[in-house]
N, C-alpha and C positions, 0 to 999 in steps of 0.2 A: 926634269922638264926644262929647266933653264937652258941646258945645253941644246935642246931641240929648238927653242925659239931663237937662240943666238945663231945657230947654224942655218935656220930657215931664212934669215936675212941674206945669207950668202948663197942660198940655193935658188934665188930668183932666176927663172929661165930654165931650171932643170926639168927633166922629164921623168915620167913614171912608165915602166914597161907595160905593154898590153898583156892582158890575160885573155888570149884568143886562140882559136883553132877551129878545125872543121867540126860539124855536128852539134853546134850549140843551139839550144832552144832560144835563149835570150842573150843578146849582147847589150849590156848596160853601158851607156855612154855618158860620162861626166862632161861638164863644160870644159874644165881644164884642172890640172892639179893645183891645189892651194900650196902655199909655201911650206906648210907642215908636211904635206904629202911629198913634195919635192925633196924635202930634207931627209925623210926616212925612206923614200923610194917605193911607197905603197899607196894604192888608191884609197881615198876617203879615210885617211889616217888620223885626221884631227879628232880629238876626243869629243868635240861637239857635233861631229857628223852623225846623222841618223841613218845612214845607208845600211850599215850592217845590222842594226836593230830592225829596220823595216824589212829587210830581206828575210830575216829569220821569222819575225812575227807574222809575216804574210804567208809563210809556209814554203818559200823557195829553198830554204836550207833547214835541216833538222835541228840545228843548234846555231847560236850566234857565233859566227866566225869573227876573228880579228882581222884587221888589215894585213897583218903579217902571215895570215893563212889564205890569202887571196888565190894562191896557186891551186887550192882545192876546188875552186868554183867549177871548173870543167867537169868534175865528177858529178855535179848536179845539173849539167847542161847549160852552165852560165859562163859568161865572160865579161871582161871589162876593158874599156878603152876611153879615150877622151876626144872631144871635138878638136880642141887645141892642145897640143902636146906640152907646151911650156908652162911652168908654174908662175903664178902671179899671186899677189896678196888677195885680190878679189876678182871674181869673174867680170865685173863691170870694167876692169882695167883693159879688157880685150877690145879690139876694134871690130866693127862690122866686117871688114875685109878679112881679118884673122878667122872669124867665125865662118864666113863663107868658104874660105880656103879649107878650113877644117871639115866642113860638110863634104867637100869634094874628096878629101882624103878618106873620110868615113865611108862614102859610097864605094870607093875602091876596095877598102877592107871588107866591106859587106859582100861585094861581088866575088872577092877572093875566097872568103871563109864561109859564106852562105848560111848565116844563122837564120832561124825561122822568123825571129822577131828582133827588132832593135828598139830599145827603150832609152830615150834621151831624157836625162835628169835635169830639167830646167826649161820651162816653157819660153821664157824670154830669149834665151840663147837659141832655142830651136826656131823661133819665129824669125830671127835675124839670119841664122845660118842657112836655113832652107827657103828664105824669102816667103814665109807663110804668116803674114802679120795677124791673121785672125785665128791661128791655131789655139786650141785649148788643151788642158790636161785630159788625157785619155787616148783612145785609138785615133789614128789619123787616116783620112781617106787616101792619102798618097803614101806609098811605101818608101823605103830607103833602099835603093838598088832592088834586089829580088826579095828583100825581107819586108814583112809587115812592120809598121811603125806605131809606136806608142810614146806618149810624152808623160813623164812623171814629174812631180814637184822636185825641185832641187833639195837634196838632203842636208845642206849646210845649216849649221846652227844659226846663221844669219837669216834664215828663212823662217823666223819664229812666228810669222803670221799664219803659217800652215802647220797646225799641231801634229805631233807624232801620230796620234790616232788616225787622223785624216790621211796622212801620208801612208800609213800601213794599209788602210783601206784601198788606196789607189794601187799599191803594189799587189794587193789581193785581187783586184779587178783584172790586172794584167795576168796574174797567175791563172785565174779562171779562164781567161781567153786562151792562154797558152795550152792549158790542159784540157780545155773543152768542158770544164766543170760548169754546172748550172750556177747562175747568180743567186746570191742570198736574198 
């Protein structure tokens, strides 16, 4: 683990490849890679990230995948990208301009790949990127390109005020919307 944290410092500004293609049900959108993800080259790779747990516990995947298995997501109709491509220590290190530029890039990706849904993981970044200051977690009245939009809580371990159980329930709500299943 020490090797990862040492290399992470040198990986500032690195990117993580998208897991994207045609026919996706949901394209999950992180704010940007953290240093750990930049170091290992995989989405939501830091051990404190709750993304992979929430994805599985909400029923999107039949088992908990690791970040190193992210290429399997399209099998389940899922994909991954980021608003801002470069790694930073914290999402709050990004400028509003970087987030707005990321939103424009995301719209282009969505128009090209046409997922049914786009789920942005982080309401604060979503508000700034799409200039929707009153947005809340959940379905959004405005889509992103041709896709319907949903905002989920950020899965970072730094988001401790939002417990895992509540995060899983938000993922479940999205899954119900995607599948057309009735709400519990």
